[in-house]
C-alpha angles and dihedrals in degrees: 000000000000116000132223131196127196134203118183126193126187134013142010091262089058090050089050092048093050088056088050092051090047089057089057090053093045090057088055093055101259123148119222115233132176117280091240092059131082108272135175092228131027119198117194114191104201138205128211104178091118134016088253087058090061089046093050091045090053091050093051090047091053091047090060093048090052091047096055115005089182093052122101109254110209119185124196142151133066100326088049091052099050099034111025088147092061092049094045087053088063103097107238099032107123108173130030122189122171128208093302139050091040090155092066089060095091088048093052090049092053091045089050093050088056101041102027090214121127114255128216108195095167114128133184106287094193091070094057118105101164130084111239109232112226116166127212112186094177139003133227084236107071106201113051122031126201120220115195110215105170143017132213137012133244096196105091096196107194094247098050135089097181101102087060091050097043107023130223126332115290124167128214120246107269091226089058091050094050092045092049094045086053090051093052092048089049088053090058105266114139094183128054123192112207104216141175143128095280097007100177091055091072110142099015088117094047127085106223107011137070145166095282090057091047092053090051096047092050092052093047101041110034109081117217098011109143103179140023118191120189104219093210139346131184120232092244088057093056093094122175088253092054090047090049093051090047089049094051095038121105093198112034100100126240094250129092128179103210110177110225101175092184139007094214123092092211094053092044089055089052088048089050090231106160103229140062128232091251090056091047092050093048092051091048091048091052090047096052094048087055093046118031112202092023112163110221115193124183151180122240129186114210127198095025109176110290096007107156125203089256090054092048091049089052087058093044094051093042090056092046092049094046091047097220109199095224139355138212103211119197126183106226112262124193113249110201110234096032126107093238092060089058093050124113121236095052106185122247113253093233088054090050094048094048090051093046089055092050091052093046090052091050091047092053091051092047090049092052091049091049093050093046091064088066101052113129090012121120112234134175116255133184106215109224112176146345114281119220096266095051098266122109133250128212142145132261118224088261093055101257112148109227133187117200143146111282139142135246096258092058091063105120095010127111111252134175115242129181113221100234098174121017119209144131132291090001131033122197119226142180118232110245106174147315113263097214144026105283089196121012095221095054088082111197099024093114091057093066 
């Protein structure tokens, strides 16, 4: 039995796609082994969101070549898409496939074994208008399943290389999304995370269908689905219709990740983000009215070229006013090939780091405040894994991380937990009861 080992860098979409590529290998009779063991084939799924992503990708490729010089080294993902030449130049790389045509990977590997000539299978992503179907019936991680619903992005923000790595916006066929969601629920998943490169843009390339309709269809047609989480949605995609669907839904969770990037209109303009702070605030206000207790997390880039102390403070104050429940803070890093990398007024690293620290402190404070509002409340949690003291850890629908006493058979199930001590990053909870039968024949278990 031939063996394959995977290494994934970067985002949730990459992790999803590695699982999909693994399915293709599985169908051809491969067994999956650990990346640090000797394998016949190594698949490296690369990231290019920053220059560091490129560098890490190259390190991981070289590690595989050293591990088994006779193995077939196959490189895929975003860095492979944007810079196939750089990757082909690494001695020992055998097959390069970008962010499309993944089904051809196995054919290329067979071809390489016969010819022993490196193969560059990367094609022009900008010409692609069709979503590439890749099925993932189950995940190595058994509690939360990702479901990829779209590919690509049409935004071309000045700091971002991703449209060049992923191409333009293309949505997955709604029937495929519903079918795969049902498959995942049947495999035992209670929560599905809708994911993509520009997830909230789902349907923008379709005539009579959109994200709100997809959410409705998933809720009405997928039997046994308990939670839908949207991995990320832009403020401009939070239409009144989407807000209304989330408001009426029983299964879309009270947590949205809405990327802010900056809280200053002048910086947003330089970033080529398509909204103003006023618009962003108005959307959040409408959302919070519809969903009291909603957790809103966000991404912020600090030290974008030309960012003055005043502009940074606009961002700081906006975040404070809007009470985000948690932030991912990134110092701006130059991405070769993007307009922002060529801008004058690049910010000094020390200034960037100092601003990052100030925002992280604010984020920690806001996260604690948000969590404290739920002390003594009973929330629904899906236990995911054992915490280091023998208790279990999982997330509430509104994305609070809770540690509480549970048992192995509760993993992946919905349970009620009372938040006994709020905190950040961890809340402590007391187990209240299991929401559903863990095992049909145990009779009255659910009535605990």
